[in-house]
C-alpha positions as CSV (number, residue, x, y, z in Angstrom):
1,X,39.4,-30.4,23.3
2,X,39.9,-34.1,23.5
3,X,43.4,-33.8,22.0
4,X,44.3,-31.0,24.5
5,X,43.2,-33.3,27.4
6,X,45.2,-36.1,26.2
7,X,48.3,-33.8,25.7
8,X,47.7,-32.6,29.2
9,X,47.6,-35.8,30.6
10,X,50.7,-36.8,29.1
11,X,52.5,-33.8,30.3
12,X,51.2,-34.2,33.9
13,X,52.6,-37.8,34.0
14,X,55.9,-36.5,32.7
15,X,56.3,-33.6,35.2
16,X,55.2,-35.7,38.0
17,X,58.0,-38.3,37.3
18,X,60.8,-35.6,37.0
19,X,63.3,-34.6,39.6
20,X,63.3,-30.9,38.4
21,X,65.4,-29.5,40.9
22,X,68.2,-32.2,40.7
23,X,69.3,-31.0,37.3
24,X,70.0,-27.5,38.7
25,X,72.6,-28.9,41.0
26,X,74.9,-29.7,38.3
27,X,77.5,-27.1,36.8
28,X,75.4,-26.4,34.0
29,X,72.3,-26.1,36.0
30,X,73.6,-23.8,38.6
31,X,74.6,-21.3,35.9
32,X,71.3,-21.5,34.1
33,X,69.6,-20.9,37.4
34,X,71.8,-17.9,38.1
35,X,71.5,-16.3,34.9
36,X,67.5,-16.8,34.6
37,X,67.2,-15.4,38.1
38,X,69.3,-12.3,37.2
39,X,67.3,-11.9,34.1
40,X,63.9,-12.1,36.1
41,X,65.4,-9.4,38.4
42,X,66.2,-7.1,35.6
43,X,62.6,-7.4,34.1
44,X,60.9,-6.9,37.4
45,X,62.7,-3.7,37.9
46,X,60.8,-1.4,40.4
47,X,57.6,-3.2,40.1
48,X,55.4,-4.1,43.0
49,X,52.2,-6.2,42.5
50,X,49.3,-6.9,44.6
51,X,48.4,-10.3,43.0
52,X,50.8,-12.3,40.9
53,X,49.9,-15.4,38.9
54,X,52.7,-17.8,38.4
55,X,51.9,-20.0,35.5
56,X,53.7,-23.4,35.5
57,X,55.5,-22.8,39.0
58,X,57.1,-26.1,38.9
59,X,59.1,-26.5,42.2
60,X,58.9,-22.9,42.9
61,X,62.6,-22.0,42.5
62,X,61.7,-18.6,41.3
63,X,59.8,-17.5,44.5
64,X,62.9,-16.4,46.3
65,X,63.5,-13.9,43.4
66,X,59.9,-12.3,43.1
67,X,58.7,-12.7,46.8
68,X,59.9,-9.3,47.7
69,X,57.9,-7.8,44.7
70,X,54.5,-9.2,45.5
71,X,51.7,-9.5,48.4
72,X,49.7,-12.4,47.1
73,X,50.9,-15.2,44.9
74,X,48.5,-17.8,43.1
75,X,50.5,-20.6,41.5
76,X,49.3,-23.1,39.0
77,X,51.0,-26.2,37.6
78,X,50.1,-29.2,35.7
79,X,52.0,-31.3,38.2
80,X,50.6,-32.0,41.8
81,X,54.0,-33.3,42.6
82,X,55.7,-30.2,41.6
83,X,53.1,-28.0,43.4
84,X,53.9,-29.8,46.6
85,X,57.6,-28.7,46.3
86,X,56.4,-25.2,45.3
87,X,54.4,-24.9,48.4
88,X,57.5,-26.0,50.7
89,X,59.5,-23.3,48.9
90,X,56.8,-20.6,49.5
91,X,56.7,-21.4,53.4
92,X,60.0,-19.7,53.6
93,X,58.7,-16.3,52.9
94,X,55.8,-14.3,54.4
95,X,53.5,-14.1,51.5
96,X,49.9,-15.1,51.1
97,X,49.9,-18.2,48.7
98,X,47.6,-20.4,46.8
99,X,48.5,-23.4,44.8
100,X,46.1,-24.9,42.3
101,X,46.6,-27.9,39.8
102,X,45.5,-26.8,36.1
103,X,45.3,-28.8,33.0
104,X,47.0,-26.4,30.6
105,X,47.4,-22.6,30.4
106,X,45.6,-22.4,27.0
107,X,42.4,-22.1,29.4
108,X,42.9,-20.4,32.9
109,X,40.1,-21.0,35.4
110,X,40.0,-17.4,36.7
111,X,37.7,-14.4,36.1
112,X,38.6,-11.5,33.8
113,X,40.9,-8.7,35.4
114,X,42.1,-10.8,38.2
115,X,45.8,-10.3,38.5
116,X,48.4,-7.3,38.4
117,X,51.0,-9.5,36.9
118,X,51.3,-12.9,35.0
119,X,54.8,-14.5,35.4
120,X,55.4,-17.4,32.9
121,X,58.7,-18.9,32.8
122,X,59.9,-22.0,30.8
123,X,56.3,-22.9,30.0
124,X,55.1,-21.7,26.6
125,X,57.1,-24.4,24.9
126,X,55.1,-27.1,26.7
127,X,51.6,-25.7,26.2
128,X,49.0,-27.3,23.9
129,X,48.2,-23.9,22.2
130,X,50.6,-21.0,23.1
131,X,48.7,-18.4,21.3
132,X,45.6,-19.3,23.4
133,X,47.8,-19.0,26.5
134,X,48.7,-15.4,25.6
135,X,45.1,-14.6,25.1
136,X,44.2,-16.0,28.4
137,X,47.0,-14.0,29.9
138,X,45.4,-10.9,28.5
139,X,42.1,-11.8,29.7
140,X,43.0,-12.5,33.5
141,X,45.2,-9.3,33.6
142,X,43.8,-6.2,35.1
143,X,44.0,-2.9,33.1
144,X,47.8,-1.9,32.7
145,X,48.6,-5.3,34.1
146,X,52.0,-6.9,33.3
147,X,53.1,-10.2,31.7
148,X,56.7,-11.4,32.3
149,X,57.8,-14.3,30.1
150,X,60.9,-16.3,30.3
151,X,60.9,-18.8,27.3
152,X,63.4,-20.5,24.9
153,X,64.4,-18.8,21.8
154,X,64.4,-20.8,18.4
155,X,66.8,-18.3,17.0
156,X,69.7,-19.6,19.3
157,X,72.0,-22.4,18.6
158,X,70.3,-24.4,21.3
159,X,66.8,-23.6,19.9
160,X,67.8,-24.8,16.4
161,X,69.0,-28.1,17.9
162,X,65.8,-28.5,19.7
163,X,63.9,-27.7,16.8
164,X,65.4,-30.7,15.1
165,X,64.8,-32.9,18.2
166,X,61.1,-31.7,18.2
167,X,60.6,-32.7,14.5
168,X,61.9,-36.1,15.5
169,X,59.6,-36.4,18.7
170,X,56.7,-34.0,18.7
171,X,56.4,-34.5,22.7
172,X,59.4,-32.2,23.1
173,X,59.1,-28.6,23.7
174,X,58.2,-26.4,20.7
175,X,60.2,-23.0,20.8
176,X,59.1,-19.7,19.9
177,X,61.3,-17.1,18.0
178,X,61.4,-13.5,19.0
179,X,59.7,-12.1,15.8
180,X,56.7,-14.5,16.2
181,X,56.4,-14.0,19.9
182,X,56.6,-10.1,20.0
183,X,54.2,-10.0,17.1
184,X,51.6,-12.2,19.0
185,X,52.0,-10.2,22.0
186,X,51.1,-6.9,20.2
187,X,48.2,-8.6,18.5
188,X,46.9,-9.0,22.0
189,X,47.4,-5.3,22.9
190,X,50.5,-5.8,24.9
191,X,53.3,-3.2,24.8
192,X,56.7,-4.5,25.2
193,X,58.5,-2.8,28.1
194,X,61.7,-4.8,28.4
195,X,63.3,-7.4,26.2
196,X,66.7,-9.0,26.9
197,X,68.3,-12.4,26.1
198,X,70.0,-14.9,28.4
199,X,72.7,-17.3,28.1
200,X,73.9,-15.5,24.9
201,X,77.2,-17.6,25.2
202,X,75.1,-20.7,24.1
203,X,76.7,-22.7,27.1
204,X,73.9,-25.5,27.1
205,X,75.7,-27.3,24.3
206,X,79.0,-27.3,26.2
207,X,79.8,-30.3,28.5
208,X,79.9,-29.7,32.3
209,X,83.7,-29.7,32.7
210,X,83.9,-26.9,30.1
211,X,81.2,-25.1,32.1
212,X,83.5,-25.3,35.2
213,X,86.7,-24.2,33.4
214,X,85.0,-21.1,31.6
215,X,82.5,-20.3,34.3
216,X,83.6,-16.5,34.9
217,X,84.0,-15.9,31.2
218,X,80.3,-17.2,30.5
219,X,79.2,-15.0,33.3
220,X,81.0,-12.0,31.8
221,X,79.5,-12.6,28.3
222,X,76.2,-12.1,29.8
223,X,76.9,-8.5,30.4
224,X,76.0,-8.2,26.8
225,X,72.4,-9.7,27.1
226,X,70.7,-6.4,26.6
227,X,72.8,-5.3,23.6
228,X,71.1,-5.1,20.2
229,X,71.6,-8.2,18.1
230,X,73.2,-10.3,21.0
231,X,69.9,-10.3,23.0
232,X,68.1,-11.9,20.1
233,X,70.4,-15.0,20.0
234,X,70.3,-15.8,23.7
235,X,69.0,-19.3,24.7
236,X,66.2,-17.5,26.6
237,X,64.0,-14.6,25.8
238,X,63.2,-12.3,28.7
239,X,60.1,-10.2,28.1
240,X,58.0,-7.8,30.2
241,X,54.9,-6.4,28.4
242,X,51.9,-4.2,29.7
243,X,48.5,-4.8,28.5
244,X,46.7,-1.9,27.2
245,X,42.9,-2.3,28.0
């Protein structure tokens, strides 16, 4: 428990000091933002949720995507500074919102069967115990509730490079591979409803000037993000799963 608190304290300090939104203004960041949001829209499909929990909302850049799919938003993040930005973003939309500072998604301070949907994007690689987080998502979801994950893929070229970086510095994110992640979801009684890749062109390893030159080609390649094999090598995994309880 003490190790978890130390890790959470480090992560809070790290994210409080990051200008998270600034990176998304770069050529690479704009394309990442576009493709992640398109992937989230595909995962949401025709769903509508009464109560959605956004785990690790950061600056709230995804709110504009899901705000038409929900009535009530509860957002948690380890960083008070990021939550301030997310709250400002939410004020643009007519949704009921609550913002809560948390320590780590390995333990969630909510009663059982609270939410219709848990959304967790770009977070699992940063938590102290990702398997405990999956169990907590299961616990706080209502029967037949849905979990939507966007997380990095260790099977991608980018993921393998990050694995090397993590081995050199354990404070860096720890990426999951598709087999491992899907297996853990099924162990927790989730049924996979949607799986796709994102950024299958591996453009994160390219310099920004090449992103500008090949922008439309990279967007075109993304059409194969739902195709067997290709979707398993994308830099991101996008998963929608329903809890069976």
